[in-house]
N, C-alpha and C positions, 0 to 999 in steps of 0.2 A: 536703608538710608537713601536720601535723594541727592547724593553727591553728584555733582556734574550736571544736574538738571537745571533748566532755565524756567523762569516763571511761566505759567501756562496761559497768561492773559495777553490780550491785544488791547492796545489803547489807541484810539483814533485810527484804527485799521492796521496798526503796526505792532508786531510781536515784541513783547518786552524782552530785553536781553539780560536782565538781572538774574542773579542766581536765586533759585527757589529756596524758600525756607521750609519750616514745618507746618505752616498754616495752609489750609486747603480752601478751595473755592467751591461753594455749594450752590445748588439751585436756589436755596433760601436767601443766600447773600445776593445772588444775581437779581432776584426779585426785589430785594430791599433797596438796591442801588439803581435799578432800572427806572424808578420813578424820578430819581434825581438827575441832574444834568451831567452825569459822569459817563463818559463813553468808554466803558470797560466791558470786554466780553471774553469769553473763553475761546482760546485758539483751538479750532477743531482738530488740528494736526498734533496737538499735545497729547501724550499718552499718559498723563497724570493730571492731578488737580492742585498741585502745590503752587503757592504764589510767593513772590518776594516780599521782604519786609516793607519796602516802599509802598506796594499796593495794599498790604495788610493795614498799614497805618492810614493810608488814604481812605480805605473803606471804613475803618473805624471812625475816622473823623467825620465822614459824610453821614454815617449812621447816628452819631452822637450829637450832631449839630442841633437837631430838633429838640432834644432833651434840654440842652443848655439854654435855649432861648427863654424858657420860663423862669429861670433863676435870676 
């Protein structure tokens, strides 16, 4: 379990202080959001890849935006 761990992401240069959930941050996700104007990156000092629910939802909404425009 990742109890007590914080989100492994940095947003605008600042480490996220939220509790990590069970979603993880992969290189594929990093690539998919790097083309967007979202300033999220992996904190190099984090010893895990778990992200908080806030960032999970943010990443999902950024990735899904493109699909919704056509409908």
